[in-house]
PyMOL Python script that loads the backbone (N, CA, C, O; Angstrom):
from pymol import cmd

cmd.read_pdbstr("""\
ATOM      1  N   UNK A   1      58.296 112.968 198.488  1.00  0.00           N
ATOM      2  CA  UNK A   1      58.681 112.549 197.158  1.00  0.00           C
ATOM      3  C   UNK A   1      59.894 113.444 196.742  1.00  0.00           C
ATOM      4  O   UNK A   1      59.857 114.663 196.909  1.00  0.00           O
ATOM      5  N   UNK A   2      60.935 112.825 196.213  1.00  0.00           N
ATOM      6  CA  UNK A   2      62.114 113.550 195.813  1.00  0.00           C
ATOM      7  C   UNK A   2      61.806 114.224 194.541  1.00  0.00           C
ATOM      8  O   UNK A   2      60.923 113.824 193.782  1.00  0.00           O
ATOM      9  N   UNK A   3      62.608 115.337 194.301  1.00  0.00           N
ATOM     10  CA  UNK A   3      62.455 116.149 193.183  1.00  0.00           C
ATOM     11  C   UNK A   3      63.274 115.578 191.961  1.00  0.00           C
ATOM     12  O   UNK A   3      64.424 115.172 192.125  1.00  0.00           O
ATOM     13  N   UNK A   4      62.676 115.559 190.784  1.00  0.00           N
ATOM     14  CA  UNK A   4      63.403 115.211 189.642  1.00  0.00           C
ATOM     15  C   UNK A   4      63.322 116.382 188.668  1.00  0.00           C
ATOM     16  O   UNK A   4      62.256 116.947 188.422  1.00  0.00           O
ATOM     17  N   UNK A   5      64.471 116.718 188.131  1.00  0.00           N
ATOM     18  CA  UNK A   5      64.528 117.942 187.222  1.00  0.00           C
ATOM     19  C   UNK A   5      64.296 117.418 185.812  1.00  0.00           C
ATOM     20  O   UNK A   5      65.013 116.548 185.317  1.00  0.00           O
ATOM     21  N   UNK A   6      63.242 117.995 185.169  1.00  0.00           N
ATOM     22  CA  UNK A   6      62.896 117.615 183.797  1.00  0.00           C
ATOM     23  C   UNK A   6      63.716 118.528 182.863  1.00  0.00           C
ATOM     24  O   UNK A   6      64.702 118.129 182.244  1.00  0.00           O
ATOM     25  N   UNK A   7      63.251 119.735 182.811  1.00  0.00           N
ATOM     26  CA  UNK A   7      64.054 120.856 182.106  1.00  0.00           C
ATOM     27  C   UNK A   7      63.869 122.165 182.779  1.00  0.00           C
ATOM     28  O   UNK A   7      62.759 122.612 183.065  1.00  0.00           O
ATOM     29  N   UNK A   8      64.989 122.762 183.021  1.00  0.00           N
ATOM     30  CA  UNK A   8      65.037 124.055 183.594  1.00  0.00           C
ATOM     31  C   UNK A   8      65.751 124.964 182.713  1.00  0.00           C
ATOM     32  O   UNK A   8      66.918 125.277 182.945  1.00  0.00           O
ATOM     33  N   UNK A   9      65.037 125.444 181.614  1.00  0.00           N
ATOM     34  CA  UNK A   9      65.611 126.257 180.621  1.00  0.00           C
ATOM     35  C   UNK A   9      67.074 125.928 180.191  1.00  0.00           C
ATOM     36  O   UNK A   9      67.987 126.697 180.492  1.00  0.00           O
ATOM     37  N   UNK A  10      67.275 124.870 179.539  1.00  0.00           N
ATOM     38  CA  UNK A  10      68.498 124.398 179.096  1.00  0.00           C
ATOM     39  C   UNK A  10      69.180 125.479 178.203  1.00  0.00           C
ATOM     40  O   UNK A  10      68.511 126.152 177.419  1.00  0.00           O
ATOM     41  N   UNK A  11      70.465 125.623 178.334  1.00  0.00           N
ATOM     42  CA  UNK A  11      71.169 126.534 177.523  1.00  0.00           C
ATOM     43  C   UNK A  11      71.554 125.918 176.225  1.00  0.00           C
ATOM     44  O   UNK A  11      71.812 126.633 175.258  1.00  0.00           O
ATOM     45  N   UNK A  12      71.607 124.597 176.163  1.00  0.00           N
ATOM     46  CA  UNK A  12      71.880 123.883 175.013  1.00  0.00           C
ATOM     47  C   UNK A  12      71.133 122.651 174.842  1.00  0.00           C
ATOM     48  O   UNK A  12      71.200 121.757 175.686  1.00  0.00           O
ATOM     49  N   UNK A  13      70.388 122.553 173.741  1.00  0.00           N
ATOM     50  CA  UNK A  13      69.674 121.339 173.345  1.00  0.00           C
ATOM     51  C   UNK A  13      70.140 120.878 172.028  1.00  0.00           C
ATOM     52  O   UNK A  13      70.103 121.636 171.059  1.00  0.00           O
ATOM     53  N   UNK A  14      70.602 119.605 171.944  1.00  0.00           N
ATOM     54  CA  UNK A  14      71.120 119.173 170.687  1.00  0.00           C
ATOM     55  C   UNK A  14      70.386 117.918 170.282  1.00  0.00           C
ATOM     56  O   UNK A  14      69.718 117.294 171.107  1.00  0.00           O
ATOM     57  N   UNK A  15      70.505 117.528 168.991  1.00  0.00           N
ATOM     58  CA  UNK A  15      69.885 116.291 168.551  1.00  0.00           C
ATOM     59  C   UNK A  15      70.695 115.709 167.367  1.00  0.00           C
ATOM     60  O   UNK A  15      71.420 116.444 166.696  1.00  0.00           O
ATOM     61  N   UNK A  16      70.574 114.446 167.125  1.00  0.00           N
ATOM     62  CA  UNK A  16      71.233 113.744 166.108  1.00  0.00           C
ATOM     63  C   UNK A  16      70.200 112.639 165.596  1.00  0.00           C
ATOM     64  O   UNK A  16      69.578 111.977 166.427  1.00  0.00           O
ATOM     65  N   UNK A  17      70.039 112.463 164.372  1.00  0.00           N
ATOM     66  CA  UNK A  17      69.259 111.497 163.727  1.00  0.00           C
ATOM     67  C   UNK A  17      70.015 110.512 163.065  1.00  0.00           C
ATOM     68  O   UNK A  17      70.849 110.853 162.227  1.00  0.00           O
ATOM     69  N   UNK A  18      69.813 109.282 163.355  1.00  0.00           N
ATOM     70  CA  UNK A  18      70.539 108.082 162.662  1.00  0.00           C
ATOM     71  C   UNK A  18      69.560 107.511 161.726  1.00  0.00           C
ATOM     72  O   UNK A  18      68.707 106.695 162.075  1.00  0.00           O
ATOM     73  N   UNK A  19      69.709 107.977 160.478  1.00  0.00           N
ATOM     74  CA  UNK A  19      68.862 107.591 159.403  1.00  0.00           C
ATOM     75  C   UNK A  19      68.729 106.076 159.125  1.00  0.00           C
ATOM     76  O   UNK A  19      67.644 105.548 158.880  1.00  0.00           O
ATOM     77  N   UNK A  20      69.881 105.426 159.178  1.00  0.00           N
ATOM     78  CA  UNK A  20      69.983 103.968 158.904  1.00  0.00           C
ATOM     79  C   UNK A  20      69.192 103.192 160.056  1.00  0.00           C
ATOM     80  O   UNK A  20      68.532 102.200 159.746  1.00  0.00           O
ATOM     81  N   UNK A  21      69.248 103.609 161.323  1.00  0.00           N
ATOM     82  CA  UNK A  21      68.586 102.952 162.387  1.00  0.00           C
ATOM     83  C   UNK A  21      67.203 103.507 162.662  1.00  0.00           C
ATOM     84  O   UNK A  21      66.417 102.861 163.355  1.00  0.00           O
ATOM     85  N   UNK A  22      66.879 104.676 162.147  1.00  0.00           N
ATOM     86  CA  UNK A  22      65.589 105.399 162.336  1.00  0.00           C
ATOM     87  C   UNK A  22      65.457 105.758 163.773  1.00  0.00           C
ATOM     88  O   UNK A  22      64.419 105.470 164.369  1.00  0.00           O
ATOM     89  N   UNK A  23      66.454 106.378 164.381  1.00  0.00           N
ATOM     90  CA  UNK A  23      66.444 106.771 165.758  1.00  0.00           C
ATOM     91  C   UNK A  23      66.862 108.190 165.959  1.00  0.00           C
ATOM     92  O   UNK A  23      67.844 108.630 165.362  1.00  0.00           O
ATOM     93  N   UNK A  24      66.142 108.940 166.791  1.00  0.00           N
ATOM     94  CA  UNK A  24      66.406 110.330 167.105  1.00  0.00           C
ATOM     95  C   UNK A  24      66.972 110.393 168.476  1.00  0.00           C
ATOM     96  O   UNK A  24      66.345 109.925 169.427  1.00  0.00           O
ATOM     97  N   UNK A  25      68.167 110.969 168.617  1.00  0.00           N
ATOM     98  CA  UNK A  25      68.805 111.194 169.899  1.00  0.00           C
ATOM     99  C   UNK A  25      68.747 112.749 170.285  1.00  0.00           C
ATOM    100  O   UNK A  25      69.251 113.627 169.584  1.00  0.00           O
ATOM    101  N   UNK A  26      68.098 112.967 171.436  1.00  0.00           N
ATOM    102  CA  UNK A  26      68.172 114.393 171.949  1.00  0.00           C
ATOM    103  C   UNK A  26      68.879 114.471 173.192  1.00  0.00           C
ATOM    104  O   UNK A  26      68.716 113.619 174.065  1.00  0.00           O
ATOM    105  N   UNK A  27      69.767 115.582 173.341  1.00  0.00           N
ATOM    106  CA  UNK A  27      70.437 115.719 174.614  1.00  0.00           C
ATOM    107  C   UNK A  27      70.203 117.118 175.148  1.00  0.00           C
ATOM    108  O   UNK A  27      70.108 118.103 174.417  1.00  0.00           O
ATOM    109  N   UNK A  28      70.112 117.144 176.531  1.00  0.00           N
ATOM    110  CA  UNK A  28      70.054 118.536 177.191  1.00  0.00           C
ATOM    111  C   UNK A  28      71.384 118.741 177.654  1.00  0.00           C
ATOM    112  O   UNK A  28      71.901 118.000 178.490  1.00  0.00           O
ATOM    113  N   UNK A  29      72.047 119.868 177.065  1.00  0.00           N
ATOM    114  CA  UNK A  29      73.406 120.156 177.427  1.00  0.00           C
ATOM    115  C   UNK A  29      74.380 119.152 176.612  1.00  0.00           C
ATOM    116  O   UNK A  29      73.982 118.521 175.632  1.00  0.00           O
ATOM    117  N   UNK A  30      75.498 119.081 177.042  1.00  0.00           N
ATOM    118  CA  UNK A  30      76.414 118.146 176.389  1.00  0.00           C
ATOM    119  C   UNK A  30      76.082 116.769 176.618  1.00  0.00           C
ATOM    120  O   UNK A  30      75.835 116.435 177.777  1.00  0.00           O
ATOM    121  N   UNK A  31      76.029 115.805 175.579  1.00  0.00           N
ATOM    122  CA  UNK A  31      75.686 114.440 175.887  1.00  0.00           C
ATOM    123  C   UNK A  31      76.671 113.837 176.974  1.00  0.00           C
ATOM    124  O   UNK A  31      77.878 114.077 176.948  1.00  0.00           O
ATOM    125  N   UNK A  32      76.093 113.071 177.891  1.00  0.00           N
ATOM    126  CA  UNK A  32      76.895 112.520 178.917  1.00  0.00           C
ATOM    127  C   UNK A  32      76.390 111.174 179.377  1.00  0.00           C
ATOM    128  O   UNK A  32      75.243 110.887 179.035  1.00  0.00           O
ATOM    129  N   UNK A  33      77.071 110.304 180.101  1.00  0.00           N
ATOM    130  CA  UNK A  33      76.667 109.060 180.568  1.00  0.00           C
ATOM    131  C   UNK A  33      75.344 109.237 181.383  1.00  0.00           C
ATOM    132  O   UNK A  33      75.150 110.197 182.128  1.00  0.00           O
ATOM    133  N   UNK A  34      74.483 108.259 181.181  1.00  0.00           N
ATOM    134  CA  UNK A  34      73.154 108.326 181.848  1.00  0.00           C
ATOM    135  C   UNK A  34      72.572 106.960 181.767  1.00  0.00           C
ATOM    136  O   UNK A  34      73.013 106.093 181.013  1.00  0.00           O
ATOM    137  N   UNK A  35      71.595 106.805 182.550  1.00  0.00           N
ATOM    138  CA  UNK A  35      70.763 105.465 182.546  1.00  0.00           C
ATOM    139  C   UNK A  35      69.636 105.746 181.575  1.00  0.00           C
ATOM    140  O   UNK A  35      69.185 106.882 181.426  1.00  0.00           O
ATOM    141  N   UNK A  36      69.189 104.682 180.914  1.00  0.00           N
ATOM    142  CA  UNK A  36      68.088 104.685 180.035  1.00  0.00           C
ATOM    143  C   UNK A  36      66.794 104.137 180.716  1.00  0.00           C
ATOM    144  O   UNK A  36      66.828 103.079 181.343  1.00  0.00           O
ATOM    145  N   UNK A  37      65.779 104.793 180.599  1.00  0.00           N
ATOM    146  CA  UNK A  37      64.585 104.425 181.269  1.00  0.00           C
ATOM    147  C   UNK A  37      63.502 104.260 180.197  1.00  0.00           C
ATOM    148  O   UNK A  37      63.065 105.258 179.624  1.00  0.00           O
ATOM    149  N   UNK A  38      63.072 103.079 179.921  1.00  0.00           N
ATOM    150  CA  UNK A  38      62.131 102.846 178.814  1.00  0.00           C
ATOM    151  C   UNK A  38      60.717 103.374 179.320  1.00  0.00           C
ATOM    152  O   UNK A  38      60.169 102.811 180.268  1.00  0.00           O
ATOM    153  N   UNK A  39      60.171 104.392 178.720  1.00  0.00           N
ATOM    154  CA  UNK A  39      58.883 104.828 179.109  1.00  0.00           C
ATOM    155  C   UNK A  39      57.771 104.456 178.161  1.00  0.00           C
ATOM    156  O   UNK A  39      56.671 105.004 178.237  1.00  0.00           O
ATOM    157  N   UNK A  40      58.052 103.528 177.269  1.00  0.00           N
ATOM    158  CA  UNK A  40      57.139 102.914 176.491  1.00  0.00           C
ATOM    159  C   UNK A  40      57.130 103.389 175.017  1.00  0.00           C
ATOM    160  O   UNK A  40      57.609 104.476 174.696  1.00  0.00           O
ATOM    161  N   UNK A  41      56.565 102.528 174.128  1.00  0.00           N
ATOM    162  CA  UNK A  41      56.378 102.908 172.804  1.00  0.00           C
ATOM    163  C   UNK A  41      57.618 103.322 172.041  1.00  0.00           C
ATOM    164  O   UNK A  41      57.510 104.200 171.186  1.00  0.00           O
ATOM    165  N   UNK A  42      58.784 102.758 172.285  1.00  0.00           N
ATOM    166  CA  UNK A  42      59.982 103.191 171.632  1.00  0.00           C
ATOM    167  C   UNK A  42      60.517 104.484 172.096  1.00  0.00           C
ATOM    168  O   UNK A  42      61.208 105.132 171.309  1.00  0.00           O
ATOM    169  N   UNK A  43      60.279 104.944 173.291  1.00  0.00           N
ATOM    170  CA  UNK A  43      60.805 106.183 173.814  1.00  0.00           C
ATOM    171  C   UNK A  43      61.560 105.818 175.039  1.00  0.00           C
ATOM    172  O   UNK A  43      61.040 105.179 175.954  1.00  0.00           O
ATOM    173  N   UNK A  44      62.817 106.237 175.049  1.00  0.00           N
ATOM    174  CA  UNK A  44      63.795 105.989 176.168  1.00  0.00           C
ATOM    175  C   UNK A  44      64.251 107.256 176.687  1.00  0.00           C
ATOM    176  O   UNK A  44      64.888 108.033 175.976  1.00  0.00           O
ATOM    177  N   UNK A  45      63.938 107.522 177.975  1.00  0.00           N
ATOM    178  CA  UNK A  45      64.316 108.718 178.710  1.00  0.00           C
ATOM    179  C   UNK A  45      65.814 108.494 179.200  1.00  0.00           C
ATOM    180  O   UNK A  45      66.114 107.421 179.724  1.00  0.00           O
ATOM    181  N   UNK A  46      66.692 109.436 179.043  1.00  0.00           N
ATOM    182  CA  UNK A  46      68.086 109.395 179.581  1.00  0.00           C
ATOM    183  C   UNK A  46      68.036 110.228 180.850  1.00  0.00           C
ATOM    184  O   UNK A  46      67.635 111.391 180.883  1.00  0.00           O
ATOM    185  N   UNK A  47      68.510 109.481 181.969  1.00  0.00           N
ATOM    186  CA  UNK A  47      68.417 110.071 183.246  1.00  0.00           C
ATOM    187  C   UNK A  47      69.774 109.997 183.962  1.00  0.00           C
ATOM    188  O   UNK A  47      70.389 108.931 184.000  1.00  0.00           O
ATOM    189  N   UNK A  48      70.238 111.095 184.517  1.00  0.00           N
ATOM    190  CA  UNK A  48      71.423 111.087 185.428  1.00  0.00           C
ATOM    191  C   UNK A  48      70.918 110.894 186.876  1.00  0.00           C
ATOM    192  O   UNK A  48      70.339 111.813 187.455  1.00  0.00           O
ATOM    193  N   UNK A  49      71.135 109.726 187.443  1.00  0.00           N
ATOM    194  CA  UNK A  49      70.682 109.451 188.766  1.00  0.00           C
ATOM    195  C   UNK A  49      71.367 110.204 189.879  1.00  0.00           C
ATOM    196  O   UNK A  49      70.815 110.481 190.944  1.00  0.00           O
ATOM    197  N   UNK A  50      72.693 110.539 189.539  1.00  0.00           N
ATOM    198  CA  UNK A  50      73.471 111.366 190.592  1.00  0.00           C
ATOM    199  C   UNK A  50      72.926 112.726 190.769  1.00  0.00           C
ATOM    200  O   UNK A  50      72.833 113.223 191.891  1.00  0.00           O
ATOM    201  N   UNK A  51      72.537 113.389 189.613  1.00  0.00           N
ATOM    202  CA  UNK A  51      71.958 114.700 189.658  1.00  0.00           C
ATOM    203  C   UNK A  51      70.506 114.732 189.659  1.00  0.00           C
ATOM    204  O   UNK A  51      69.931 115.805 189.844  1.00  0.00           O
ATOM    205  N   UNK A  52      69.810 113.574 189.456  1.00  0.00           N
ATOM    206  CA  UNK A  52      68.383 113.471 189.477  1.00  0.00           C
ATOM    207  C   UNK A  52      67.774 114.397 188.426  1.00  0.00           C
ATOM    208  O   UNK A  52      66.852 115.160 188.716  1.00  0.00           O
ATOM    209  N   UNK A  53      68.294 114.321 187.216  1.00  0.00           N
ATOM    210  CA  UNK A  53      67.712 115.089 186.200  1.00  0.00           C
ATOM    211  C   UNK A  53      67.673 114.344 184.821  1.00  0.00           C
ATOM    212  O   UNK A  53      68.423 113.388 184.622  1.00  0.00           O
ATOM    213  N   UNK A  54      66.835 114.768 183.919  1.00  0.00           N
ATOM    214  CA  UNK A  54      66.697 114.220 182.620  1.00  0.00           C
ATOM    215  C   UNK A  54      67.701 114.838 181.775  1.00  0.00           C
ATOM    216  O   UNK A  54      67.759 116.067 181.728  1.00  0.00           O
ATOM    217  N   UNK A  55      68.586 114.037 181.029  1.00  0.00           N
ATOM    218  CA  UNK A  55      69.667 114.581 180.252  1.00  0.00           C
ATOM    219  C   UNK A  55      69.411 114.402 178.798  1.00  0.00           C
ATOM    220  O   UNK A  55      70.136 114.939 177.962  1.00  0.00           O
ATOM    221  N   UNK A  56      68.334 113.616 178.462  1.00  0.00           N
ATOM    222  CA  UNK A  56      68.170 113.355 177.051  1.00  0.00           C
ATOM    223  C   UNK A  56      66.951 112.357 176.766  1.00  0.00           C
ATOM    224  O   UNK A  56      66.322 111.767 177.644  1.00  0.00           O
ATOM    225  N   UNK A  57      66.739 112.274 175.471  1.00  0.00           N
ATOM    226  CA  UNK A  57      65.565 111.409 175.013  1.00  0.00           C
ATOM    227  C   UNK A  57      65.966 110.640 173.783  1.00  0.00           C
ATOM    228  O   UNK A  57      66.643 111.180 172.907  1.00  0.00           O
ATOM    229  N   UNK A  58      65.571 109.422 173.701  1.00  0.00           N
ATOM    230  CA  UNK A  58      65.799 108.701 172.455  1.00  0.00           C
ATOM    231  C   UNK A  58      64.401 108.162 172.012  1.00  0.00           C
ATOM    232  O   UNK A  58      63.611 107.556 172.736  1.00  0.00           O
ATOM    233  N   UNK A  59      64.240 108.477 170.742  1.00  0.00           N
ATOM    234  CA  UNK A  59      62.991 108.088 169.994  1.00  0.00           C
ATOM    235  C   UNK A  59      63.364 107.007 168.949  1.00  0.00           C
ATOM    236  O   UNK A  59      64.107 107.279 168.006  1.00  0.00           O
ATOM    237  N   UNK A  60      62.841 105.792 169.133  1.00  0.00           N
ATOM    238  CA  UNK A  60      63.211 104.644 168.117  1.00  0.00           C
ATOM    239  C   UNK A  60      62.058 104.520 167.176  1.00  0.00           C
ATOM    240  O   UNK A  60      60.904 104.390 167.585  1.00  0.00           O
ATOM    241  N   UNK A  61      62.374 104.560 165.937  1.00  0.00           N
ATOM    242  CA  UNK A  61      61.459 104.440 164.798  1.00  0.00           C
ATOM    243  C   UNK A  61      60.716 105.712 164.477  1.00  0.00           C
ATOM    244  O   UNK A  61      59.532 105.706 164.139  1.00  0.00           O
ATOM    245  N   UNK A  62      61.449 106.807 164.593  1.00  0.00           N
ATOM    246  CA  UNK A  62      60.743 108.093 164.305  1.00  0.00           C
ATOM    247  C   UNK A  62      60.143 108.239 162.917  1.00  0.00           C
ATOM    248  O   UNK A  62      59.016 108.713 162.767  1.00  0.00           O
ATOM    249  N   UNK A  63      60.939 107.809 161.841  1.00  0.00           N
ATOM    250  CA  UNK A  63      60.311 107.928 160.493  1.00  0.00           C
ATOM    251  C   UNK A  63      59.137 107.039 160.315  1.00  0.00           C
ATOM    252  O   UNK A  63      58.122 107.426 159.737  1.00  0.00           O
ATOM    253  N   UNK A  64      59.286 105.751 160.850  1.00  0.00           N
ATOM    254  CA  UNK A  64      58.234 104.827 160.818  1.00  0.00           C
ATOM    255  C   UNK A  64      56.857 105.351 161.415  1.00  0.00           C
ATOM    256  O   UNK A  64      55.767 105.154 160.878  1.00  0.00           O
ATOM    257  N   UNK A  65      57.042 105.989 162.505  1.00  0.00           N
ATOM    258  CA  UNK A  65      55.874 106.513 163.198  1.00  0.00           C
ATOM    259  C   UNK A  65      55.295 107.721 162.496  1.00  0.00           C
ATOM    260  O   UNK A  65      54.081 107.918 162.561  1.00  0.00           O
ATOM    261  N   UNK A  66      56.090 108.543 161.826  1.00  0.00           N
ATOM    262  CA  UNK A  66      55.603 109.646 161.058  1.00  0.00           C
ATOM    263  C   UNK A  66      54.813 109.079 159.921  1.00  0.00           C
ATOM    264  O   UNK A  66      53.673 109.479 159.686  1.00  0.00           O
ATOM    265  N   UNK A  67      55.408 108.143 159.205  1.00  0.00           N
ATOM    266  CA  UNK A  67      54.741 107.735 158.062  1.00  0.00           C
ATOM    267  C   UNK A  67      53.391 107.002 158.410  1.00  0.00           C
ATOM    268  O   UNK A  67      52.392 107.137 157.704  1.00  0.00           O
ATOM    269  N   UNK A  68      53.420 106.243 159.503  1.00  0.00           N
ATOM    270  CA  UNK A  68      52.127 105.576 159.931  1.00  0.00           C
ATOM    271  C   UNK A  68      51.096 106.564 160.371  1.00  0.00           C
ATOM    272  O   UNK A  68      49.908 106.331 160.146  1.00  0.00           O
ATOM    273  N   UNK A  69      51.484 107.675 160.996  1.00  0.00           N
ATOM    274  CA  UNK A  69      50.599 108.740 161.382  1.00  0.00           C
ATOM    275  C   UNK A  69      49.988 109.339 160.180  1.00  0.00           C
ATOM    276  O   UNK A  69      48.774 109.524 160.096  1.00  0.00           O
ATOM    277  N   UNK A  70      50.848 109.649 159.228  1.00  0.00           N
ATOM    278  CA  UNK A  70      50.293 110.409 157.959  1.00  0.00           C
ATOM    279  C   UNK A  70      49.435 109.504 157.167  1.00  0.00           C
ATOM    280  O   UNK A  70      48.489 109.986 156.544  1.00  0.00           O
ATOM    281  N   UNK A  71      49.694 108.161 157.132  1.00  0.00           N
ATOM    282  CA  UNK A  71      48.879 107.284 156.422  1.00  0.00           C
ATOM    283  C   UNK A  71      47.505 107.127 157.086  1.00  0.00           C
ATOM    284  O   UNK A  71      46.479 106.991 156.419  1.00  0.00           O
ATOM    285  N   UNK A  72      47.526 107.149 158.391  1.00  0.00           N
ATOM    286  CA  UNK A  72      46.136 107.021 159.116  1.00  0.00           C
ATOM    287  C   UNK A  72      45.252 108.219 158.929  1.00  0.00           C
ATOM    288  O   UNK A  72      44.045 108.156 159.164  1.00  0.00           O
ATOM    289  N   UNK A  73      45.886 109.385 158.477  1.00  0.00           N
ATOM    290  CA  UNK A  73      45.135 110.702 158.294  1.00  0.00           C
ATOM    291  C   UNK A  73      44.370 110.558 156.899  1.00  0.00           C
ATOM    292  O   UNK A  73      43.357 111.232 156.712  1.00  0.00           O
ATOM    293  N   UNK A  74      44.812 109.746 155.989  1.00  0.00           N
ATOM    294  CA  UNK A  74      44.143 109.646 154.707  1.00  0.00           C
ATOM    295  C   UNK A  74      42.907 108.955 154.710  1.00  0.00           C
ATOM    296  O   UNK A  74      42.271 108.823 153.664  1.00  0.00           O
TER     297      UNK A  74
END
""", "prot")
cmd.dss("prot")
cmd.show_as("cartoon", "prot")
cmd.util.cbc("prot")
cmd.orient("prot")
């Protein structure tokens, strides 16, 4: 089985939240071109196939998920 790098002590982790679209974008290092791999439930893993490493993560509907989770606790 080939090795896939997930996180190896990144020196720079950044994020951006698009309030209008309710989407959270996280990048390991500087954002760069990558392939999106839908891992389910509105989560897309950003993967650099040339380097075989995870370079980011996109969470769709972050606010909606939080509200739903908080409401289910009541």
